[in-house]
C-alpha positions in Angstrom: -54.8 -23.4 43.1 -53.4 -26.5 44.8 -51.2 -27.6 42.0 -49.7 -24.0 41.8 -49.4 -24.2 45.6 -47.4 -27.3 45.0 -45.4 -26.4 41.9 -44.3 -22.9 44.0 -43.4 -25.2 47.3 -41.0 -28.0 44.9 -39.2 -25.3 43.0 -38.3 -23.3 46.4 -37.8 -26.5 48.1 -35.4 -27.2 44.8 -33.9 -23.2 44.8 -33.1 -24.4 48.5 -31.2 -27.7 47.9 -29.0 -25.8 45.5 -28.1 -22.7 47.7 -27.5 -25.5 50.2 -25.3 -27.1 48.2 -23.3 -23.9 46.6 -23.1 -22.7 50.3 -21.6 -26.0 51.5 -18.9 -26.0 47.9 -18.0 -21.9 49.1 -17.2 -23.3 52.8 -14.9 -25.8 51.6 -13.6 -23.9 48.6 -12.8 -20.9 51.7 -11.2 -24.0 54.3 -9.0 -24.7 51.1 -7.6 -21.2 51.1 -9.6 -19.8 47.9 -11.0 -16.2 48.1 -14.9 -16.5 47.9 -16.9 -13.4 46.5 -20.7 -12.8 46.3 -21.9 -11.5 42.6 -23.5 -8.1 43.7 -25.7 -7.9 40.1 -26.7 -10.3 37.4 -23.9 -10.2 34.1 -24.1 -12.1 31.3 -21.2 -13.1 30.0 -20.6 -11.6 26.3 -18.1 -13.7 25.4 -16.2 -17.8 25.8 -14.0 -16.3 28.1 -16.1 -14.3 30.7 -18.1 -15.7 33.0 -22.2 -15.3 33.1 -23.2 -14.7 36.7 -26.0 -14.3 39.4 -26.6 -11.6 41.7 -26.4 -13.1 45.2 -24.1 -16.0 43.5 -20.8 -17.3 45.2 -18.1 -17.8 43.1 -14.5 -18.8 43.6 -11.8 -16.1 42.4 -8.8 -17.6 41.0 -6.5 -15.0 39.9 -7.5 -11.4 41.1 -4.3 -9.4 39.4 -6.1 -7.6 36.9 -9.7 -5.6 36.7 -10.9 -9.1 35.4 -11.0 -11.9 37.8 -10.7 -15.5 36.7 -13.4 -16.9 38.7 -15.1 -20.4 38.5 -18.7 -20.9 39.7 -20.1 -24.0 41.7 -20.8 -25.6 38.7 -16.9 -25.8 37.3 -17.6 -23.0 34.8 -15.0 -20.7 34.4 -14.6 -17.3 33.3 -13.5 -13.6 33.5 -16.2 -11.6 35.9 -15.1 -7.7 36.3 -13.8 -7.2 40.3 -16.6 -4.2 40.5 -19.4 -6.7 40.5 -18.4 -9.2 43.6 -17.8 -8.7 47.0 -15.5 -11.1 49.2 -17.5 -12.2 52.0 -17.2 -14.0 55.4 -18.8 -17.5 55.1 -21.3 -18.7 57.5 -21.1 -22.3 58.7 -24.9 -23.2 58.6 -27.2 -23.7 55.9 -29.3 -20.9 54.0 -32.6 -21.0 53.7 -34.1 -18.7 51.5 -37.6 -17.4 52.1 -40.1 -17.2 49.3 -41.1 -13.3 50.6 -37.3 -12.7 50.7 -35.1 -12.9 47.0 -32.2 -14.0 47.1 -28.9 -11.4 47.4 -25.7 -11.1 48.9 -27.5 -9.6 51.7 -27.4 -13.5 52.7 -23.7 -13.0 53.6 -21.2 -10.6 55.3 -19.0 -8.7 53.0 -15.0 -9.4 54.5 -14.4 -5.2 54.7 -17.5 -4.9 57.0 -16.7 -7.9 59.9 -13.4 -5.9 61.5 -15.7 -3.0 62.8 -18.6 -5.8 63.8 -18.2 -7.3 67.1 -20.3 -10.7 67.4 -22.5 -11.4 69.8 -24.2 -15.0 70.5 
């Protein structure tokens, strides 16, 4: 129905606006020298010290000295995440737009570890 399509479009537009804001935040933090990672899988925090994260979310790593990293998300929430569910990324300086047919994920970004061996042609 037309209402359903409108609602889906509005939800997608809101989601895209959020992703662009999160992306801009991550770019600003990276420019300030922060370590930015993309979350590889959803994980619910099991206590107040753990940060609940979603696949594709960008987080700033504040302390990576142990197996559980202290992280901050776009909303300012701080907590610990296991280091094996995040991957440091290179951030593109252009807006991210999510297509309704393609679910969001870390594939929207390039892992830092793969950028050394890649040659980029524009």
